[in-house]
C-alpha positions in Angstrom: 102.1 73.2 109.4 99.9 72.6 107.3 100.3 69.5 107.0 100.0 69.1 111.0 96.7 71.1 111.0 95.4 68.9 108.1 95.7 66.2 110.2 92.8 68.2 112.6 89.2 66.9 111.8 87.2 68.4 109.6 84.0 67.0 109.4 80.2 67.5 110.1 77.0 65.4 110.4 74.2 65.4 107.7 71.0 63.7 107.6 71.3 61.5 104.1 69.2 58.8 103.8 66.9 59.3 106.6 70.7 58.7 108.7 72.7 61.2 110.8 76.2 60.6 109.1 79.4 61.5 109.5 81.5 63.2 106.5 84.1 65.5 105.5 83.2 69.0 104.9 84.4 68.9 101.5 82.1 66.5 100.9 78.6 68.6 101.4 76.5 69.9 98.3 73.6 71.9 97.9 70.4 70.5 99.6 72.6 68.5 102.7 70.8 68.8 105.9 73.7 69.7 108.3 73.3 68.6 111.9 74.7 71.4 114.5 75.2 70.9 118.1 77.7 72.3 120.8 81.2 72.4 119.8 80.2 72.6 115.8 81.5 74.7 113.6 79.0 75.2 110.7 80.6 74.2 107.6 78.6 75.9 104.7 76.1 78.3 104.5 72.9 77.0 106.0 68.9 78.0 105.7 68.0 76.7 109.2 64.9 74.7 108.8 64.7 73.5 112.7 66.1 74.7 116.0 66.4 74.6 119.9 68.0 77.2 121.9 70.3 77.5 119.1 73.1 79.9 119.7 75.8 80.5 117.3 79.2 82.8 117.4 79.4 85.1 114.7 81.8 87.4 116.2 84.1 86.6 112.9 81.7 88.9 111.0 79.4 90.3 113.3 82.3 91.7 116.1 79.7 90.6 118.9 81.1 88.9 121.7 78.4 87.1 122.7 76.8 84.2 121.0 73.7 85.1 119.0 70.2 83.4 118.8 69.0 81.6 115.5 66.0 80.1 114.7 64.0 78.8 111.8 61.1 81.3 111.4 60.9 83.4 108.1 62.3 86.9 108.1 61.2 89.7 106.3 62.1 90.2 102.0 64.4 93.3 103.0 66.7 91.2 105.7 69.7 90.6 104.2 71.5 87.0 104.7 73.9 88.7 107.2 71.0 89.9 109.5 68.7 87.1 109.1 68.2 84.8 112.3 67.5 81.8 110.0 70.5 81.9 108.3 73.8 80.2 110.0 77.1 81.4 108.0 79.8 79.0 107.7 82.7 79.1 109.8 80.3 80.3 112.9 80.2 78.3 116.0 77.4 76.7 117.6 78.0 77.2 121.3 74.4 76.2 122.8 71.8 73.9 121.4 71.1 72.1 118.3 70.1 72.8 114.9 69.0 71.4 111.5 69.6 73.5 108.4 69.6 72.9 104.5 73.1 73.8 102.7 72.6 76.6 100.2 76.0 77.6 99.5 79.1 75.8 99.5 82.8 76.5 99.6 84.2 79.8 97.8 80.3 80.6 97.5 80.1 80.8 101.0 80.2 84.8 102.5 83.6 83.2 104.4 84.9 82.1 101.3 84.2 85.5 99.3 85.9 87.1 102.0 89.1 84.4 102.4 89.6 85.2 98.6 89.8 89.0 99.0 91.7 88.5 102.1 94.1 85.5 100.7 96.7 87.9 99.9 97.2 89.4 103.5 99.8 89.0 105.6 99.6 87.0 109.2 100.6 88.8 112.1 104.1 87.4 112.6 104.8 84.8 115.4 107.9 85.3 118.3 110.1 83.1 116.2 109.8 84.8 113.0 110.6 88.1 114.6 113.5 86.7 116.5 114.5 85.6 113.0 113.8 88.5 111.5 116.0 90.4 114.4 119.2 88.3 114.2 119.0 87.8 110.2 119.4 92.2 110.2 121.5 92.3 112.6 124.1 90.0 110.5 122.9 91.7 107.5 124.3 94.8 108.8 127.7 93.0 110.2 128.5 91.4 107.1 127.7 94.5 104.7 130.0 96.3 107.4 133.0 94.5 107.4 132.7 93.9 103.7 132.9 97.4 102.8 135.6 98.0 105.3 137.7 94.9 103.9 137.0 96.3 100.4 138.3 99.4 101.1 141.1 98.4 103.0 142.1 95.8 99.9 141.9 98.5 97.9 144.0 101.0 99.6 146.7 97.3 100.2 146.8 97.3 95.7 146.8 100.8 95.1 143.0 100.5 93.6 144.6 98.0 91.3 142.6 94.5 90.9 140.0 96.3 91.8 137.5 93.1 90.6 139.6 90.5 92.2 139.3 92.7 95.4 135.6 93.0 95.2 135.1 89.3 94.7 137.7 88.4 97.6 136.8 91.1 99.7 133.3 92.3 99.6 131.6 88.9 98.2 133.5 86.7 100.1 133.3 88.1 103.6 129.6 88.5 103.2 129.7 84.8 102.5 131.5 83.9 105.4 129.5 86.3 107.7 126.2 84.9 106.4 125.2 81.0 108.1 124.2 80.1 105.1 123.1 76.4 107.0 121.1 77.9 109.5 117.5 78.1 108.1 118.1 75.0 106.9 118.7 73.9 110.5 116.0 75.6 112.1 113.6 74.6 109.6 114.6 71.2 110.2 114.6 71.8 114.3 110.7 72.6 114.0 109.6 70.1 111.7 111.2 67.5 113.9 110.1 68.7 117.1 106.6 68.8 115.6 106.4 65.2 114.2 107.7 64.3 117.8 104.9 65.9 119.3 102.7 64.5 116.3 103.5 60.8 117.6 102.4 61.4 121.3 99.1 63.0 119.7 99.9 66.6 120.3 99.1 69.2 117.0 100.5 73.0 117.0 98.8 75.1 115.2 101.4 77.7 115.3 105.2 77.4 114.9 106.3 79.3 118.2 103.6 77.4 121.1 105.9 74.6 122.0 108.5 77.4 122.5 106.1 79.7 124.7 104.8 76.7 126.3 108.1 76.1 127.9 108.4 79.4 129.8 104.6 78.5 131.0 104.4 79.7 134.9 101.1 78.2 135.4 99.0 75.5 134.1 95.3 75.7 134.4 93.9 72.6 133.6 90.1 70.9 133.5 89.8 67.8 136.3 87.7 65.5 134.2 89.5 63.9 131.6 92.9 65.9 132.8 94.1 64.8 136.0 91.5 61.9 135.7 90.8 59.0 133.6 87.4 60.4 132.4 86.6 56.7 132.7 83.5 58.1 134.3 81.0 55.5 136.2 78.0 55.6 138.3 79.1 54.0 141.3 76.6 55.3 144.1 73.0 55.8 144.4 71.0 57.8 147.1 67.7 57.1 146.5 64.6 56.9 149.2 67.2 58.5 151.8 69.2 55.3 151.6 72.8 53.9 149.8 73.1 51.6 147.2 76.3 50.9 146.1 76.6 49.7 142.3 73.5 48.1 141.3 73.1 44.9 142.8 71.6 46.2 146.3 69.3 48.7 143.7 68.4 45.0 142.1 67.5 43.0 145.4 65.5 46.8 145.9 63.8 45.7 142.5 62.9 42.0 144.1 61.2 43.1 146.6 59.1 44.5 144.2 58.0 41.1 142.2 60.8 42.0 139.7 59.1 45.3 138.1 59.9 46.1 134.6 61.5 49.2 134.9 61.3 49.8 131.2 57.5 50.4 131.3 55.8 53.6 130.9 55.2 55.6 134.5 51.3 55.1 134.1 51.7 51.2 134.1 54.2 51.0 137.0 53.3 49.7 140.7 56.5 51.4 142.2 56.4 55.2 139.9 59.6 56.5 141.6 62.4 53.8 140.6 60.5 53.6 137.1 60.6 57.8 136.8 64.0 57.4 138.3 65.2 55.5 135.1 62.5 57.2 133.0 64.9 60.7 133.6 68.0 59.2 133.3 67.3 57.8 130.0 65.3 60.8 128.7 67.0 63.9 130.3 70.2 62.0 128.4 71.9 62.8 124.6 74.2 59.7 124.8 73.3 56.7 122.1 73.6 53.1 121.6 75.5 52.5 118.2 76.3 48.9 116.5 79.3 48.0 116.3 78.8 45.1 113.5 76.4 43.7 111.4 75.1 41.1 114.5 74.8 43.7 116.6 72.7 46.0 114.2 70.4 42.9 113.4 70.1 42.1 117.1 69.2 45.9 117.5 66.4 45.4 115.0 65.0 42.8 116.6 64.5 44.7 119.6 63.2 47.5 117.9 60.7 45.5 116.5 59.7 43.7 119.7 58.6 47.1 121.1 56.6 48.0 118.1 54.6 44.6 117.8 52.0 43.4 120.2 54.4 40.2 120.9 53.2 38.5 117.9 56.4 37.2 116.1 59.0 35.2 117.8 62.7 35.4 117.9 63.5 32.1 116.9 61.2 32.3 113.8 62.9 35.7 112.5 66.6 34.2 113.3 65.1 31.1 111.1 64.0 33.0 108.5 60.3 31.9 109.1 57.6 34.3 109.8 55.4 32.4 112.5 53.2 33.6 115.2 53.3 33.2 118.5 54.0 34.0 122.5 57.4 35.9 123.5 58.4 34.8 126.6 60.2 37.3 129.1 63.6 35.3 128.8 63.7 35.7 125.0 63.1 39.8 124.7 66.0 39.7 127.5 68.2 37.7 125.5 67.4 39.2 123.0 68.3 42.9 124.5 71.7 41.5 126.1 72.8 40.0 123.0 72.1 43.6 121.3 73.5 45.8 123.8 76.8 43.3 123.6 77.1 44.4 120.2 76.5 48.1 120.2 78.8 51.0 121.6 77.1 54.2 124.0 78.6 57.6 122.9 77.9 61.0 123.9 79.4 62.9 127.0 80.7 60.6 129.7 78.4 61.9 132.6 75.5 60.8 129.9 77.0 57.6 128.5 77.8 56.6 132.5 74.2 57.2 133.2 72.6 55.2 130.4 75.4 52.2 131.4 73.6 52.1 134.8 70.3 52.2 133.3 71.1 49.6 131.2 72.0 47.1 133.8 68.9 47.6 135.3 66.2 48.4 132.3 66.0 48.9 129.1 66.9 52.7 128.1 66.1 52.4 124.1 62.7 51.1 125.2 62.0 53.9 127.7 62.8 56.0 125.0 60.4 54.8 122.7 57.9 55.3 125.4 57.8 59.0 125.1 58.0 61.1 122.9 60.1 64.5 123.7 58.3 67.4 123.0 60.8 70.5 124.1 63.9 70.5 125.8 66.4 72.6 127.4 69.9 71.4 126.7 72.3 71.4 129.6 75.0 73.7 130.1 77.4 73.9 132.5 76.5 77.8 133.3 73.0 76.7 134.0 73.9 73.3 135.4 70.7 71.6 134.8 69.0 70.2 131.9 65.1 70.4 131.6 63.0 67.9 128.9 59.3 68.0 128.7 58.0 64.6 127.4 54.5 63.0 126.1 53.7 59.7 126.8 53.0 57.8 123.2 49.4 56.8 122.9 50.9 53.0 121.2 52.2 52.5 125.0 48.8 52.4 126.2 44.9 52.2 125.4 44.5 54.8 122.9 41.2 55.5 123.7 42.1 56.5 127.4 43.1 60.2 127.6 44.0 59.9 131.2 47.3 58.2 130.1 48.5 60.8 127.9 50.4 62.4 130.4 52.8 65.4 130.1 55.9 65.1 132.4 58.8 67.5 133.7 61.8 65.6 133.6 65.0 67.3 135.2 68.5 66.8 136.1 71.6 68.8 137.4 73.5 69.7 140.1 72.0 68.4 143.2 72.4 71.2 145.6 70.5 73.1 143.3 67.9 71.3 142.3 67.5 69.8 145.6 66.7 73.7 146.6 63.6 73.9 144.1 62.5 70.8 145.0 58.9 70.2 147.3 58.9 66.6 147.3 61.1 63.7 147.8 60.6 60.0 146.7 60.9 57.9 150.1 59.4 54.3 150.7 56.0 55.5 152.0 56.1 57.6 148.8 56.1 61.1 147.4 56.9 63.1 151.0 56.6 66.7 151.6 61.3 67.9 152.1 61.4 69.0 155.8 64.1 69.6 157.6 65.2 65.9 158.5 64.9 65.3 154.5 67.3 68.3 154.1 70.1 67.3 156.5 69.7 63.7 155.0 70.9 65.1 151.7 73.3 67.0 152.9 75.2 64.5 155.1 74.8 62.0 151.6 76.0 64.8 149.3 78.8 65.7 151.7 79.7 61.9 152.1 80.1 61.4 148.5 82.1 64.4 148.3 84.4 63.7 150.6 84.9 60.2 148.3 85.7 62.0 145.3 82.9 61.7 144.0 81.0 64.2 141.5 76.8 64.3 142.2 74.0 64.2 139.7 70.4 64.4 140.7 67.3 63.9 139.3 63.5 65.0 139.9 60.2 64.8 138.2 56.9 66.6 137.6 53.8 65.9 136.5 51.5 68.4 134.1 48.1 68.1 133.6 48.3 70.5 130.8 51.2 71.7 128.6 50.7 75.0 129.1 51.1 75.2 132.5 54.9 75.7 132.4 56.6 78.9 131.6 60.3 79.4 130.9 61.5 75.7 132.0 64.9 77.1 131.3 65.2 79.1 134.3 64.8 77.8 137.8 62.0 80.4 137.9 59.8 78.6 136.0 60.6 75.4 137.5 59.7 76.9 140.9 56.1 76.8 139.6 56.2 73.0 139.4 55.5 70.3 142.0 59.2 69.1 141.8 59.6 65.7 143.3 63.7 64.8 144.2 64.0 61.1 143.0 67.7 60.7 143.8 71.2 61.4 143.3 74.1 59.6 141.6 77.6 59.6 142.5 79.7 59.2 139.7 83.3 58.2 139.7 86.3 58.8 137.8 89.4 57.3 138.8 92.6 59.8 139.0 95.3 58.6 136.6 98.1 56.8 137.6 100.6 59.7 136.2 99.1 62.4 137.6 101.1 62.6 140.7 104.3 62.1 138.8 103.5 64.8 136.5 102.4 67.3 139.3 105.6 67.0 141.1 107.7 67.2 137.9 105.7 70.6 137.2 106.5 71.7 141.1 110.3 70.9 140.6 110.3 72.7 137.0 108.9 76.3 139.1 105.1 75.9 137.1 102.3 76.4 139.0 99.3 74.1 138.6 95.8 75.1 139.0 92.7 72.7 138.7 89.5 73.8 137.2 86.5 71.8 138.1 82.5 72.2 138.1 82.5 70.0 141.5 81.6 70.9 145.0 84.8 72.1 146.7 84.8 69.0 149.2 84.3 66.2 145.6 87.5 68.6 144.4 89.4 68.8 147.3 89.1 64.7 147.8 90.4 64.2 144.0 93.7 66.1 145.3 94.1 64.3 147.6 94.6 61.0 145.4 97.1 62.7 144.1 98.9 63.1 147.7 98.1 66.9 147.9 96.7 67.6 151.4 93.8 69.9 150.9 93.2 72.6 154.5 90.2 72.7 155.4 90.5 76.4 156.4 90.9 77.2 152.3 89.0 80.3 150.6 85.5 79.2 150.5 83.2 81.5 152.5 85.4 82.9 154.8 87.0 85.8 153.0 88.9 87.2 155.7 91.4 84.0 155.5 94.1 83.6 153.4 95.3 81.0 151.5 97.6 78.0 152.7 100.3 75.8 151.0 97.0 74.5 149.1 93.5 76.1 148.5 90.5 75.0 147.7 88.6 77.9 146.2 84.7 78.5 145.8 84.8 80.3 142.0 81.5 82.2 143.9 83.9 83.8 145.7 86.4 85.1 143.1 84.9 88.1 142.3 85.1 89.5 146.0 88.7 88.4 146.1 90.9 91.8 146.8 94.3 92.3 144.8 95.9 91.0 147.9 94.0 87.6 148.4 94.5 87.1 144.6 98.3 87.9 145.3 98.6 85.2 147.6 96.6 82.5 146.1 98.8 83.0 142.9 101.6 82.4 144.8 100.3 78.9 145.9 102.1 75.7 144.2 98.2 74.0 143.5 95.2 76.0 143.3 91.8 74.4 143.2 88.8 76.1 141.7 85.6 74.4 142.4 82.2 75.5 141.0 84.0 77.1 138.0 82.1 77.8 135.0 83.6 79.2 132.0 83.4 82.6 132.5 85.1 82.4 136.2 88.2 80.4 134.1 88.5 83.2 131.6 88.7 85.9 135.0 91.1 83.3 136.4 93.1 83.7 133.4 92.6 87.8 133.1 94.2 88.0 137.0 96.9 85.6 136.1 98.1 87.6 133.1 97.5 91.1 135.1 100.3 89.6 137.2 103.1 88.8 134.2 102.3 85.2 134.7 102.3 83.1 131.5 99.7 80.9 131.5 99.1 77.7 129.6 94.9 76.7 129.7 93.4 73.5 128.6 89.6 73.4 127.4 87.6 70.7 126.8 84.4 72.4 125.1 83.5 75.3 123.0 82.3 77.4 126.0 86.1 77.2 127.2 87.2 79.1 124.0 87.3 83.0 125.9 89.8 81.5 127.8 91.8 79.1 125.5 92.3 83.0 123.2 92.7 84.9 126.6 95.9 82.3 127.6 99.4 82.6 126.6 99.2 79.0 125.3 95.7 77.5 124.4 95.8 73.7 124.9 92.2 72.2 123.2 90.8 68.8 123.6 87.3 70.0 121.4 87.4 73.4 120.8 90.1 73.2 118.2 89.6 76.9 116.6 90.3 78.8 119.8 93.3 76.8 120.8 97.2 77.0 119.7 97.5 73.2 120.4 95.0 70.0 120.0 95.9 67.1 122.0 93.9 64.4 121.0 94.2 62.7 124.8 93.8 64.4 127.3 96.0 64.0 130.2 97.7 66.2 132.1 101.1 64.1 131.9 101.3 65.3 128.2 101.0 68.9 129.9 104.3 68.3 131.7 105.4 66.6 128.2 105.0 69.3 126.2 106.3 72.5 128.7 109.4 69.7 128.2 109.2 69.8 124.7 108.9 73.5 124.4 112.2 73.9 127.2 114.3 71.4 125.2 113.6 72.9 121.8 114.7 76.2 123.0 117.8 74.9 124.6 118.5 73.0 121.3 117.5 76.1 119.0 120.7 77.6 121.3 123.1 75.1 121.1 122.2 74.8 117.1 122.6 78.5 116.7 125.7 78.4 119.0 127.8 75.5 117.1 126.8 76.9 113.6 127.7 80.5 114.4 131.4 79.2 116.5 132.7 78.8 112.2 131.9 82.4 111.1 135.1 84.1 112.6 137.7 81.4 111.6 136.1 81.5 108.0 136.1 85.4 108.0 139.6 85.4 109.6 141.0 83.1 106.9 139.7 85.8 104.5 140.9 89.2 106.6 145.0 87.3 106.3 144.9 88.3 102.7 143.4 92.1 103.5 145.0 92.4 106.4 148.6 91.5 106.2 148.6 90.6 102.5 149.0 86.6 103.1 147.8 84.0 101.0 143.7 83.3 101.2 143.3 80.6 104.1 139.6 79.5 102.4 138.3 80.2 99.1 135.0 81.1 98.8 133.8 77.6 98.0 135.6 75.7 100.7 132.9 78.8 102.8 130.0 77.8 101.1 130.8 73.4 101.5 131.2 73.8 105.2 128.1 76.3 105.6 126.0 74.5 103.2 127.3 70.6 103.3 129.5 69.6 106.3 128.4 71.5 109.0 124.2 70.9 108.1 124.1 67.2 109.8 125.7 67.7 113.1 123.3 70.8 113.5 119.8 68.9 112.9 121.3 66.0 115.1 121.6 69.0 117.8 117.7 68.9 117.4 117.6 65.6 118.8 119.7 65.7 121.9 117.9 64.8 124.8 117.6 67.6 127.5 120.2 68.1 130.1 119.2 66.4 133.3 118.0 69.7 135.3 116.0 71.0 132.2 112.8 70.3 134.2 114.4 71.5 137.5 114.6 74.9 136.6 112.3 77.9 137.0 110.8 79.4 133.3 112.8 81.5 131.8 111.9 85.4 131.3 109.5 85.3 128.4 111.9 88.5 127.4 115.2 86.7 127.0 116.3 86.5 123.7 117.0 83.2 121.5 120.2 84.8 120.0 121.3 86.7 122.6 124.8 89.3 123.4 126.2 86.0 125.7 125.4 83.5 123.0 126.9 86.1 120.2 129.9 86.7 122.8 130.5 82.9 123.2 130.5 82.0 119.8 131.9 85.0 117.8 135.0 85.7 120.6 135.4 82.8 122.8 134.8 79.6 120.5 135.6 81.2 117.3 138.7 83.0 118.9 140.1 79.6 120.0 139.4 77.7 116.5 140.8 80.7 114.7 143.8 80.7 116.3 144.2 76.7 115.6 143.7 77.1 112.0 145.5 79.9 111.6 148.6 77.5 113.7 148.0 74.6 111.0 148.0 77.0 108.4 151.3 78.2 109.1 153.1 74.7 110.3 152.3 74.2 106.3 154.7 77.0 105.1 156.7 76.4 107.7 156.8 72.7 106.6 158.1 73.9 103.4 160.8 76.2 104.7 158.4 79.1 104.4 158.5 81.9 107.3 155.3 84.0 108.1 157.6 87.3 107.2 157.9 85.9 104.2 154.3 85.5 103.3 153.6 89.1 104.5 152.0 90.7 101.8 153.2 88.3 99.4 149.7 87.6 97.9 150.3 90.3 95.3 152.7 89.0 93.5 152.2 85.3 94.0 150.2 82.5 95.0 148.6 82.4 91.5 148.9 80.1 88.6 150.8 83.2 86.9 152.8 83.8 90.2 156.2 85.2 90.0 159.0 82.9 91.8 158.9 82.9 95.7 162.6 83.4 97.1 162.2 83.3 100.5 164.2 84.1 103.6 165.5 80.8 103.8 167.4 80.9 100.6 164.5 78.5 99.0 162.5 79.7 95.7 159.5 77.9 94.6 158.0 78.3 91.4 154.3 78.8 90.4 153.3 75.5 90.6 154.8 75.1 93.8 153.2 78.0 95.3 149.9 76.4 94.2 150.4 73.0 95.6 151.6 74.6 99.1 148.8 77.1 99.1 146.5 73.9 98.5 147.7 72.3 101.6 147.3 75.3 103.9 144.1 75.7 102.8 143.2 71.9 103.6 145.0 72.6 106.9 142.4 75.6 107.7 139.6 73.0 106.4 140.3 70.1 108.3 141.0 72.3 111.6 138.1 74.1 111.2 135.8 71.3 111.0 137.8 69.1 113.4 137.6 71.3 116.2 133.7 71.7 114.9 133.2 68.1 116.1 134.9 68.6 119.5 132.8 71.6 119.9 129.5 69.8 119.4 129.9 67.3 121.8 130.5 70.6 124.0 127.5 72.3 122.9 125.0 69.3 123.6 124.7 70.8 127.2 124.9 74.4 128.5 124.7 74.1 131.8 125.5 70.2 133.1 129.0 69.1 132.5 129.5 66.7 129.0 131.2 64.1 131.2 128.0 63.9 133.3 125.6 64.1 130.6 126.9 61.3 128.7 126.2 60.5 125.2 122.8 59.1 123.8 122.2 60.4 120.5 123.0 58.2 118.0 122.1 60.9 115.1 125.0 62.8 116.6 127.5 60.0 116.6 125.7 59.4 112.6 125.9 63.0 111.8 129.6 63.4 113.2 130.6 61.1 110.7 129.1 61.8 107.8 130.8 65.3 108.7 134.2 63.7 108.6 133.6 61.4 105.4 132.3 64.6 103.8 135.7 66.3 104.8 137.9 63.6 103.8 135.6 63.4 100.4 136.3 67.0 99.7 140.1 67.2 100.7 141.2 64.1 99.4 138.6 63.5 96.0 140.6 64.2 93.3 137.7 65.8 91.0 136.2 67.9 94.3 140.3 69.4 95.0 140.3 71.6 91.7 137.0 72.4 92.3 137.8 73.9 95.7 141.4 74.5 95.0 143.1 72.3 97.6 145.8 69.5 97.5 147.0 66.6 99.9 148.2 67.8 103.5 150.7 66.5 105.2 149.7 64.3 107.5 150.6 66.0 110.5 147.9 68.4 110.2 145.2 66.2 111.3 146.6 66.6 114.8 146.4 70.1 115.7 142.5 69.9 116.4 143.8 67.5 119.1 145.0 70.5 121.0 142.0 72.6 120.3 139.6 70.3 121.4 141.2 70.6 124.6 141.4 73.8 125.0 137.7 74.0 124.2 137.1 71.2 127.0 139.0 73.1 129.6 136.6 76.5 128.5 133.7 75.5 128.8 133.8 73.0 131.5 134.8 76.2 133.2 132.5 77.8 131.8 129.7 75.4 133.2 130.9 74.8 136.5 130.6 78.6 137.0 127.4 79.3 135.8 126.6 76.2 138.3 128.2 77.5 141.1 128.0 81.2 140.6 124.6 81.5 138.7 123.9 85.3 139.7 127.6 86.7 139.4 127.3 89.2 136.6 130.4 88.3 135.1 129.4 84.9 134.6 126.2 86.2 133.0 128.1 87.2 130.0 129.3 83.3 129.7 125.9 82.0 130.2 123.6 81.8 127.2 
């Protein structure tokens, strides 16, 4: 598991050679300038030198539940590093804002490093599988010691306290060995490793061993809409601008051509169509996405664009390409060609929405040139709780006449949720210019917003205000501060994220498995309902939204502003639904929903795509992360609802296969015990030696046990409700099945094969009673039978070796039949079929090992067996037939009478 956790990235961003690069945390050195952003973990102890609304989660050391504010100001000397707000400690998580810090301590020298050294010897909280394993080990240990002690005492009584050492070895130690499944730890470890690697191939990584097993019991899966139900391939599909609808960019380009082809990349003070220029200015500057070159040609072309923006049109493109510097006029065509060449060789990085917006800008203008026209002097980053982003910019002096102070304008640019932003705007961009918002405009906005929402499109709005003086705005990070401005609503962009083609099938799979699916989104309820309709889910318009008296129907859309007002009865009704959509959800709402689910005994799995989801991920039974790696139990590098359904199936399959492995492994314990108990109970020659027992447990049975881990799930594995979280891996029914039913049947078969060897040599069972005291050893007395036969010590050893080989062969070959019956727990083996190639190979290996041990001369002496008669290979057939009849009858009863108390004793 440490290997899988090491596959998760532990990188960070540092500033070296005036460039921000990504390096491994282990490569940080003292003096490095580290860049912090939301979701990043502080890689070393840092002295902050610049911050912008930086908040760090320091709960690991301070116990504070809420993230704390950090800044770059100097603190008094009497303040310790733990209390200084300008020191970011290694291990803290950035939840908001950005910051830069100088590395002052790394590795074990950091505060967390010192604590780690002190606590490295402390044991962690045991996992569920560890507790199950411990419980089973305690049971087996108690059983083994009890049976060994009883057998040892009986042996001493039968031998009149003679041969104490021999009785102790064969009656105490061998019984303990026979009781303990030595190969089970190897099998369980291999099973977990196989499943973990199988999940890793699907880009699913477990951070705890019992995570998938817990996920198999999930009753509620709470997923984010974006990236899980959708492709996370967001594009700007529509634009509502100047009270008109624009599809894509073609119609908007036509609008631009009507304005004599105005360059939309120029500063606002130079444009004759301020609202359109302002729109692309807001889209470019209220945006964290970046264009980065992907090859050397892209880097060269992009450098040309940057030079063009900084020069006064004195260098020609061709002269630069030819390596010559000459003077001349740069044509617009050359500029356009250079820009497009750079864009073709660049990749845009950032959040999906911001990447889509920048791509939209690049189709109409040059986003990088727009950014170079302005200097960002203040910024309030966007987050899902505030739901808007504010950027205050000043126009750079080199873009206009430096002597004209009127052109040095300051603008407040805002991007955010449309209904909230529109409500705080006083002006609206129309064809006549900036006009005061009227009731008619409000109605048209609502109509456009509803139209896009009903099409399943998310919306982002843009606004702008001009400042004559920078100090005129206070609290730009709140609506109260923005209300003092004369904000102008510019436009509303509709973002379309195509639904995943696998979503509908995955939802149906989880529905059949009895798993309820909740979709959580920050979108408007109408948008969320439209997205759900893409999956074939009919969303009723009477769902709980604002009318609290209505009960949810089969499928509900819940506005999260109302969830804290819902009664317990309404929550009960909601959580009974198979599919629920929570719209306008924030991370705090997500946490609240998880708590309500867990209060009602639900096993909840939650996906998270950001660090703000960490509380919900921690609260859930299973946290599934896309980015919030630290708080999660599982990490998906590809967010897809199909992977969640697969993980649930893998969890159920792991649990089922572990049960099959344990049932198969324990079944040979009773025949081994009976082989030893014969000697002490009735004085028969021992059926299996201690070395035979060890060879079966540690060699012969290991390949089939591991092969069961590769077994495909039964056809109804995802058609059953989740098992109860209190269900035991090693249940009483399983012990009854392995020890009593199957173990008893195989023991009878082994004893019959063992007895037939003696009958073959005309030795009756009556002759074997208490014969172990003076016979069946190299120096034994001559054995005289009731049939008048006399056997020397050498002949006794030969016959006894054949009998032990017969027991050994019947036990192993009966387990071959039992193996196939263990591949299913409910479905008939004849319907399930044989698809496990590893199983066939494992059984062939097991049979080869068996023949090697029975017939190889050197190994024969080691195990003290001899060549048995050929007929001993036939006894496994009737045992196999009885096992088939018993198991098929048992599985039929389980399917036919699943609630019967008698059947429950047979169902493991």
